[in-house]
Biopython code that builds the backbone (N, CA, C, O; Angstrom):
import numpy as np
from Bio.PDB.StructureBuilder import StructureBuilder

atoms = [
    (1, "MET", "N", (-85.981, -72.976, 130.112)),
    (1, "MET", "CA", (-85.440, -72.730, 131.665)),
    (1, "MET", "C", (-84.237, -72.099, 130.236)),
    (1, "MET", "O", (-84.269, -72.571, 129.100)),
    (2, "ALA", "N", (-83.338, -71.048, 130.656)),
    (2, "ALA", "CA", (-82.434, -70.646, 130.250)),
    (2, "ALA", "C", (-80.798, -71.479, 130.147)),
    (2, "ALA", "O", (-80.415, -71.960, 131.214)),
    (3, "LEU", "N", (-80.240, -71.582, 129.417)),
    (3, "LEU", "CA", (-79.000, -72.579, 129.370)),
    (3, "LEU", "C", (-77.940, -71.793, 130.190)),
    (3, "LEU", "O", (-77.341, -72.339, 131.116)),
    (4, "PHE", "N", (-77.697, -70.374, 129.800)),
    (4, "PHE", "CA", (-77.018, -69.665, 130.950)),
    (4, "PHE", "C", (-77.852, -68.675, 131.576)),
    (4, "PHE", "O", (-78.837, -68.387, 130.895)),
    (5, "LYS", "N", (-77.735, -68.000, 132.798)),
    (5, "LYS", "CA", (-77.744, -67.219, 133.700)),
    (5, "LYS", "C", (-77.538, -65.833, 133.588)),
    (5, "LYS", "O", (-76.351, -65.686, 133.877)),
    (6, "LYS", "N", (-77.844, -65.139, 133.426)),
    (6, "LYS", "CA", (-77.552, -63.750, 132.907)),
    (6, "LYS", "C", (-77.018, -63.245, 134.286)),
    (6, "LYS", "O", (-77.998, -63.341, 135.025)),
    (7, "ARG", "N", (-76.113, -62.822, 134.918)),
    (7, "ARG", "CA", (-75.933, -62.033, 135.812)),
    (7, "ARG", "C", (-75.951, -60.634, 135.982)),
    (7, "ARG", "O", (-75.039, -59.949, 135.518)),
    (8, "THR", "N", (-76.769, -60.208, 136.516)),
    (8, "THR", "CA", (-77.282, -58.680, 136.130)),
    (8, "THR", "C", (-76.584, -57.879, 136.889)),
    (8, "THR", "O", (-76.241, -56.782, 136.447)),
    (9, "VAL", "N", (-76.143, -58.404, 138.560)),
    (9, "VAL", "CA", (-75.440, -57.766, 139.607)),
    (9, "VAL", "C", (-74.157, -58.401, 139.840)),
    (9, "VAL", "O", (-73.843, -59.591, 139.854)),
    (10, "GLY", "N", (-73.274, -57.008, 140.078)),
    (10, "GLY", "CA", (-71.948, -57.207, 139.827)),
    (10, "GLY", "C", (-71.306, -57.711, 141.415)),
    (10, "GLY", "O", (-71.762, -57.180, 142.427)),
    (11, "LYS", "N", (-70.502, -58.497, 141.484)),
    (11, "LYS", "CA", (-69.942, -59.073, 142.797)),
    (11, "LYS", "C", (-69.273, -57.376, 143.529)),
    (11, "LYS", "O", (-68.996, -56.373, 142.872)),
    (12, "PRO", "N", (-69.196, -57.513, 144.686)),
    (12, "PRO", "CA", (-68.670, -56.998, 145.766)),
    (12, "PRO", "C", (-67.135, -56.796, 145.442)),
    (12, "PRO", "O", (-66.541, -57.856, 145.642)),
    (13, "GLY", "N", (-66.325, -55.818, 145.022)),
    (13, "GLY", "CA", (-65.069, -56.115, 144.648)),
    (13, "GLY", "C", (-64.599, -55.880, 143.510)),
    (13, "GLY", "O", (-63.706, -55.051, 143.334)),
    (14, "GLU", "N", (-65.269, -56.755, 142.324)),
    (14, "GLU", "CA", (-65.015, -56.300, 140.868)),
    (14, "GLU", "C", (-65.286, -54.957, 140.692)),
    (14, "GLU", "O", (-66.288, -54.344, 141.060)),
    (15, "TRP", "N", (-64.012, -54.418, 139.915)),
    (15, "TRP", "CA", (-64.691, -53.191, 138.997)),
    (15, "TRP", "C", (-63.935, -53.427, 137.538)),
    (15, "TRP", "O", (-62.997, -54.093, 137.101)),
    (16, "TYR", "N", (-64.814, -52.573, 137.100)),
    (16, "TYR", "CA", (-64.901, -52.665, 135.226)),
    (16, "TYR", "C", (-64.363, -51.158, 135.144)),
    (16, "TYR", "O", (-64.260, -50.253, 135.973)),
    (17, "TYR", "N", (-64.097, -51.271, 133.923)),
    (17, "TYR", "CA", (-64.398, -49.472, 133.085)),
    (17, "TYR", "C", (-65.068, -49.395, 132.135)),
    (17, "TYR", "O", (-64.772, -50.070, 131.149)),
    (18, "CYS", "N", (-66.181, -48.551, 132.126)),
    (18, "CYS", "CA", (-67.196, -48.698, 130.935)),
    (18, "CYS", "C", (-66.541, -48.146, 130.173)),
    (18, "CYS", "O", (-65.745, -47.298, 130.576)),
    (19, "LEU", "N", (-66.634, -48.380, 129.110)),
    (19, "LEU", "CA", (-65.914, -47.465, 127.296)),
    (19, "LEU", "C", (-67.363, -46.739, 127.193)),
    (19, "LEU", "O", (-67.087, -45.653, 126.683)),
    (20, "GLU", "N", (-68.492, -46.769, 127.372)),
    (20, "GLU", "CA", (-69.235, -45.867, 127.150)),
    (20, "GLU", "C", (-69.494, -44.724, 127.950)),
    (20, "GLU", "O", (-69.694, -43.696, 127.303)),
    (21, "HIS", "N", (-69.532, -44.650, 128.925)),
    (21, "HIS", "CA", (-69.567, -43.391, 130.186)),
    (21, "HIS", "C", (-68.486, -42.935, 130.861)),
    (21, "HIS", "O", (-68.417, -42.174, 131.827)),
    (22, "LYS", "N", (-67.189, -43.799, 129.890)),
    (22, "LYS", "CA", (-65.652, -43.434, 130.580)),
    (22, "LYS", "C", (-65.415, -42.823, 132.283)),
    (22, "LYS", "O", (-64.946, -41.850, 132.873)),
    (23, "LYS", "N", (-66.331, -44.588, 132.653)),
    (23, "LYS", "CA", (-66.132, -44.343, 134.224)),
    (23, "LYS", "C", (-66.085, -45.384, 135.010)),
    (23, "LYS", "O", (-67.061, -46.096, 134.774)),
    (24, "VAL", "N", (-65.204, -45.960, 136.101)),
    (24, "VAL", "CA", (-65.013, -46.889, 137.097)),
    (24, "VAL", "C", (-66.398, -47.245, 137.318)),
    (24, "VAL", "O", (-67.190, -46.308, 137.421)),
    (25, "GLU", "N", (-67.011, -48.913, 137.445)),
    (25, "GLU", "CA", (-67.777, -49.179, 138.220)),
    (25, "GLU", "C", (-67.738, -50.005, 138.988)),
    (25, "GLU", "O", (-67.001, -50.859, 138.495)),
    (26, "GLU", "N", (-68.092, -50.353, 139.998)),
    (26, "GLU", "CA", (-68.398, -51.725, 140.556)),
    (26, "GLU", "C", (-69.117, -52.642, 140.560)),
    (26, "GLU", "O", (-70.250, -52.482, 141.013)),
    (27, "GLY", "N", (-68.692, -53.980, 140.035)),
    (27, "GLY", "CA", (-69.764, -54.330, 139.494)),
    (27, "GLY", "C", (-69.968, -54.238, 138.017)),
    (27, "GLY", "O", (-69.556, -53.163, 137.580)),
    (28, "PRO", "N", (-70.438, -54.973, 137.180)),
    (28, "PRO", "CA", (-70.806, -54.628, 136.111)),
    (28, "PRO", "C", (-72.538, -54.204, 135.714)),
    (28, "PRO", "O", (-73.513, -54.956, 135.694)),
    (29, "GLU", "N", (-72.464, -52.804, 135.441)),
    (29, "GLU", "CA", (-73.231, -51.406, 135.090)),
    (29, "GLU", "C", (-74.031, -51.474, 134.314)),
    (29, "GLU", "O", (-75.261, -51.463, 134.278)),
    (30, "CYS", "N", (-72.563, -51.612, 133.106)),
    (30, "CYS", "CA", (-73.143, -51.675, 131.636)),
    (30, "CYS", "C", (-72.828, -52.756, 131.036)),
    (30, "CYS", "O", (-72.079, -53.518, 131.647)),
    (31, "PRO", "N", (-73.280, -53.127, 129.732)),
    (31, "PRO", "CA", (-73.248, -54.473, 128.978)),
    (31, "PRO", "C", (-71.819, -54.824, 128.820)),
    (31, "PRO", "O", (-71.064, -53.853, 128.765)),
    (32, "ALA", "N", (-71.065, -56.467, 128.702)),
    (32, "ALA", "CA", (-70.036, -56.216, 128.480)),
    (32, "ALA", "C", (-69.000, -56.162, 127.053)),
    (32, "ALA", "O", (-67.809, -56.427, 126.888)),
    (33, "LYS", "N", (-69.924, -55.757, 126.279)),
    (33, "LYS", "CA", (-69.397, -54.361, 124.808)),
    (33, "LYS", "C", (-68.926, -53.663, 124.956)),
    (33, "LYS", "O", (-68.246, -53.027, 124.150)),
    (34, "ASP", "N", (-69.129, -53.442, 126.323)),
    (34, "ASP", "CA", (-68.869, -51.307, 126.694)),
    (34, "ASP", "C", (-67.637, -51.334, 127.979)),
    (34, "ASP", "O", (-67.245, -50.239, 128.383)),
    (35, "ARG", "N", (-67.066, -52.574, 128.581)),
    (35, "ARG", "CA", (-66.667, -52.212, 129.383)),
    (35, "ARG", "C", (-65.356, -53.184, 129.152)),
    (35, "ARG", "O", (-65.522, -54.152, 128.410)),
    (36, "PHE", "N", (-63.956, -52.961, 129.797)),
    (36, "PHE", "CA", (-63.040, -53.720, 130.254)),
    (36, "PHE", "C", (-63.159, -54.188, 131.673)),
    (36, "PHE", "O", (-63.843, -53.650, 132.544)),
    (37, "GLY", "N", (-62.383, -55.294, 131.805)),
    (37, "GLY", "CA", (-62.739, -55.891, 133.277)),
    (37, "GLY", "C", (-62.786, -57.169, 133.615)),
    (37, "GLY", "O", (-62.633, -57.865, 132.611)),
    (38, "PRO", "N", (-62.918, -57.737, 134.499)),
    (38, "PRO", "CA", (-62.903, -57.134, 136.064)),
    (38, "PRO", "C", (-61.565, -56.945, 136.238)),
    (38, "PRO", "O", (-60.667, -57.637, 135.757)),
    (39, "TYR", "N", (-61.406, -55.540, 137.270)),
    (39, "TYR", "CA", (-59.907, -55.857, 137.997)),
    (39, "TYR", "C", (-59.954, -55.752, 139.121)),
    (39, "TYR", "O", (-60.908, -55.285, 139.742)),
    (40, "ALA", "N", (-58.889, -56.184, 139.604)),
    (40, "ALA", "CA", (-59.336, -56.597, 141.364)),
    (40, "ALA", "C", (-59.128, -55.697, 142.337)),
    (40, "ALA", "O", (-59.033, -55.908, 143.546)),
    (41, "THR", "N", (-59.024, -54.094, 141.410)),
    (41, "THR", "CA", (-58.990, -52.796, 142.233)),
    (41, "THR", "C", (-59.580, -51.540, 141.484)),
    (41, "THR", "O", (-59.831, -51.648, 140.284)),
    (42, "ARG", "N", (-59.767, -50.575, 142.019)),
    (42, "ARG", "CA", (-60.418, -49.746, 141.618)),
    (42, "ARG", "C", (-59.362, -48.697, 140.799)),
    (42, "ARG", "O", (-59.622, -47.881, 139.915)),
    (43, "GLU", "N", (-58.278, -48.984, 141.337)),
    (43, "GLU", "CA", (-57.174, -47.926, 140.946)),
    (43, "GLU", "C", (-56.753, -48.589, 139.402)),
    (43, "GLU", "O", (-56.450, -47.945, 138.397)),
    (44, "GLU", "N", (-56.836, -50.114, 139.552)),
    (44, "GLU", "CA", (-56.613, -50.803, 138.177)),
    (44, "GLU", "C", (-57.405, -50.717, 137.184)),
    (44, "GLU", "O", (-56.896, -50.984, 136.096)),
    (45, "ALA", "N", (-59.001, -50.296, 137.199)),
    (45, "ALA", "CA", (-59.445, -49.832, 137.060)),
    (45, "ALA", "C", (-59.559, -48.211, 136.017)),
    (45, "ALA", "O", (-60.088, -47.920, 134.945)),
    (46, "GLU", "N", (-58.801, -47.524, 136.976)),
    (46, "GLU", "CA", (-58.894, -46.451, 136.629)),
    (46, "GLU", "C", (-57.889, -46.312, 135.535)),
    (46, "GLU", "O", (-57.850, -45.361, 134.755)),
    (47, "HIS", "N", (-57.199, -47.181, 135.537)),
    (47, "HIS", "CA", (-55.763, -47.413, 134.489)),
    (47, "HIS", "C", (-56.275, -48.150, 133.408)),
    (47, "HIS", "O", (-55.281, -48.417, 132.733)),
    (48, "ALA", "N", (-56.863, -48.434, 133.085)),
    (48, "ALA", "CA", (-57.676, -49.428, 132.126)),
    (48, "ALA", "C", (-57.190, -49.058, 130.570)),
    (48, "ALA", "O", (-56.830, -49.837, 129.688)),
    (49, "MET", "N", (-57.301, -47.631, 130.535)),
    (49, "MET", "CA", (-56.890, -47.441, 128.907)),
    (49, "MET", "C", (-55.983, -47.242, 128.771)),
    (49, "MET", "O", (-55.473, -47.398, 127.661)),
    (50, "GLU", "N", (-55.273, -46.776, 129.855)),
    (50, "GLU", "CA", (-53.640, -46.808, 129.736)),
    (50, "GLU", "C", (-52.805, -48.164, 129.646)),
    (50, "GLU", "O", (-51.772, -48.386, 129.014)),
    (51, "THR", "N", (-53.446, -48.882, 130.344)),
    (51, "THR", "CA", (-52.780, -50.476, 130.445)),
    (51, "THR", "C", (-53.093, -51.211, 128.400)),
    (51, "THR", "O", (-52.409, -51.815, 127.573)),
    (52, "ALA", "N", (-54.287, -50.736, 128.458)),
    (52, "ALA", "CA", (-54.918, -51.291, 126.781)),
    (52, "ALA", "C", (-53.894, -50.523, 125.878)),
    (52, "ALA", "O", (-53.436, -51.081, 124.881)),
    (53, "ARG", "N", (-53.619, -49.561, 126.135)),
    (53, "ARG", "CA", (-52.691, -48.820, 125.017)),
    (53, "ARG", "C", (-50.947, -49.364, 125.351)),
    (53, "ARG", "O", (-50.276, -49.594, 124.345)),
    (54, "GLU", "N", (-50.517, -49.483, 126.225)),
    (54, "GLU", "CA", (-49.403, -50.531, 126.519)),
    (54, "GLU", "C", (-49.255, -51.358, 125.828)),
    (54, "GLU", "O", (-48.372, -51.624, 125.013)),
    (55, "ARG", "N", (-50.455, -51.991, 126.234)),
    (55, "ARG", "CA", (-50.597, -53.682, 125.996)),
    (55, "ARG", "C", (-50.490, -53.603, 124.120)),
    (55, "ARG", "O", (-49.561, -54.127, 123.506)),
    (56, "ASN", "N", (-51.500, -52.936, 123.528)),
    (56, "ASN", "CA", (-51.306, -52.344, 122.177)),
    (56, "ASN", "C", (-50.046, -52.158, 121.375)),
    (56, "ASN", "O", (-49.880, -52.572, 120.227)),
    (57, "LEU", "N", (-49.209, -51.517, 122.074)),
    (57, "LEU", "CA", (-47.675, -51.114, 121.076)),
    (57, "LEU", "C", (-46.789, -52.133, 121.603)),
    (57, "LEU", "O", (-45.777, -52.318, 120.927)),
    (58, "GLN", "N", (-46.944, -52.944, 122.805)),
    (58, "GLN", "CA", (-46.226, -54.249, 122.941)),
    (58, "GLN", "C", (-46.875, -55.325, 121.389)),
    (58, "GLN", "O", (-46.167, -55.931, 120.584)),
    (59, "TRP", "N", (-48.162, -55.251, 121.409)),
    (59, "TRP", "CA", (-48.063, -56.606, 120.926)),
    (59, "TRP", "C", (-47.478, -55.936, 119.008)),
    (59, "TRP", "O", (-46.790, -56.523, 118.173)),
    (60, "GLU", "N", (-47.982, -54.868, 118.962)),
    (60, "GLU", "CA", (-47.480, -54.033, 117.479)),
    (60, "GLU", "C", (-46.092, -54.282, 117.035)),
    (60, "GLU", "O", (-45.803, -54.437, 115.849)),
    (61, "THR", "N", (-45.165, -54.321, 118.087)),
    (61, "THR", "CA", (-43.707, -54.331, 118.295)),
    (61, "THR", "C", (-43.070, -55.473, 118.560)),
    (61, "THR", "O", (-41.848, -55.592, 118.650)),
    (62, "ASP", "N", (-44.050, -56.509, 118.717)),
    (62, "ASP", "CA", (-43.654, -57.892, 119.375)),
    (62, "ASP", "C", (-43.437, -58.823, 117.977)),
    (62, "ASP", "O", (-44.365, -59.351, 117.363)),
    (63, "PRO", "N", (-42.409, -58.884, 117.715)),
    (63, "PRO", "CA", (-41.998, -59.583, 116.356)),
    (63, "PRO", "C", (-42.139, -61.253, 116.322)),
    (63, "PRO", "O", (-41.519, -62.018, 115.584)),
    (64, "ARG", "N", (-42.694, -61.440, 116.886)),
    (64, "ARG", "CA", (-43.756, -62.706, 116.858)),
    (64, "ARG", "C", (-44.631, -62.663, 116.710)),
    (64, "ARG", "O", (-45.241, -63.732, 116.697)),
    (65, "TRP", "N", (-45.242, -61.624, 116.525)),
    (65, "TRP", "CA", (-46.684, -61.755, 116.092)),
    (65, "TRP", "C", (-46.867, -61.019, 114.277)),
    (65, "TRP", "O", (-47.872, -60.898, 113.577)),
    (66, "HIS", "N", (-45.852, -60.765, 114.096)),
    (66, "HIS", "CA", (-45.203, -60.124, 112.435)),
    (66, "HIS", "C", (-45.074, -61.055, 111.553)),
    (66, "HIS", "O", (-43.983, -60.630, 111.173)),
    (67, "ASP", "N", (-45.252, -62.026, 110.847)),
    (67, "ASP", "CA", (-45.215, -63.149, 110.392)),
    (67, "ASP", "C", (-44.576, -62.895, 109.467)),
    (67, "ASP", "O", (-43.665, -63.688, 109.229)),
    (68, "ALA", "N", (-44.741, -61.737, 108.559)),
    (68, "ALA", "CA", (-44.465, -61.334, 106.916)),
    (68, "ALA", "C", (-43.021, -60.757, 107.393)),
    (68, "ALA", "O", (-42.196, -60.858, 106.485)),
    (69, "VAL", "N", (-42.526, -60.204, 108.531)),
    (69, "VAL", "CA", (-40.884, -60.006, 108.706)),
    (69, "VAL", "C", (-40.212, -61.113, 108.980)),
    (69, "VAL", "O", (-39.028, -61.009, 108.658)),
    (70, "GLY", "N", (-40.524, -62.226, 109.491)),
    (70, "GLY", "CA", (-40.471, -63.592, 109.733)),
    (70, "GLY", "C", (-39.929, -64.091, 108.347)),
    (70, "GLY", "O", (-38.822, -64.534, 108.041)),
    (71, "ARG", "N", (-40.888, -63.911, 107.720)),
    (71, "ARG", "CA", (-40.619, -64.817, 106.536)),
    (71, "ARG", "C", (-39.377, -64.492, 105.929)),
    (71, "ARG", "O", (-38.477, -65.268, 105.606)),
    (72, "ARG", "N", (-39.422, -63.464, 105.829)),
    (72, "ARG", "CA", (-38.483, -62.456, 104.948)),
    (72, "ARG", "C", (-37.110, -63.130, 105.732)),
    (72, "ARG", "O", (-36.423, -63.971, 105.152)),
    (73, "GLU", "N", (-36.886, -62.793, 106.723)),
    (73, "GLU", "CA", (-35.701, -63.250, 107.366)),
    (73, "GLU", "C", (-35.132, -64.363, 107.264)),
    (73, "GLU", "O", (-33.918, -64.529, 107.384)),
    (74, "ARG", "N", (-36.219, -65.507, 106.959)),
    (74, "ARG", "CA", (-36.252, -66.959, 106.941)),
    (74, "ARG", "C", (-36.111, -67.113, 105.389)),
    (74, "ARG", "O", (-35.922, -68.317, 105.220)),
    (75, "GLU", "N", (-36.110, -66.495, 104.192)),
    (75, "GLU", "CA", (-35.978, -66.444, 102.620)),
    (75, "GLU", "C", (-34.731, -65.726, 102.588)),
    (75, "GLU", "O", (-33.985, -66.092, 101.680)),
    (76, "GLU", "N", (-34.238, -64.676, 103.433)),
    (76, "GLU", "CA", (-32.892, -64.523, 103.152)),
    (76, "GLU", "C", (-31.681, -65.397, 103.806)),
    (76, "GLU", "O", (-30.537, -65.236, 103.380)),
    (77, "ASP", "N", (-31.886, -66.086, 104.583)),
    (77, "ASP", "CA", (-31.138, -66.662, 105.021)),
    (77, "ASP", "C", (-30.593, -68.352, 103.851)),
    (77, "ASP", "O", (-29.719, -69.122, 104.249)),
]
sb = StructureBuilder()
sb.init_structure("model")
sb.init_model(0)
sb.init_chain("A")
sb.init_seg("    ")
for serial, (resi, resn, name, xyz) in enumerate(atoms, 1):
    if name == "N":
        sb.init_residue(resn, " ", resi, " ")
    sb.init_atom(name, np.array(xyz, "f"), 0.0, 1.0, " ", f" {name:<3s}", serial, name[0])
structure = sb.get_structure()
């Protein structure tokens, strides 16, 4: 008996963006390693790459995530 049941069929209303095929799919059609989601709507899934770019930019420019800068500022005080 398997410890975890592998879900092969998606739930209606769950939307994913497949990175491999560059398409939106309802329910997971492709492996988890190849997709973003789940999203509540098809429109959210359609903008998955744009959302990822925006979040990456926020992370890259967030001073809380750049310890080297914070250390230098503390050393100068």
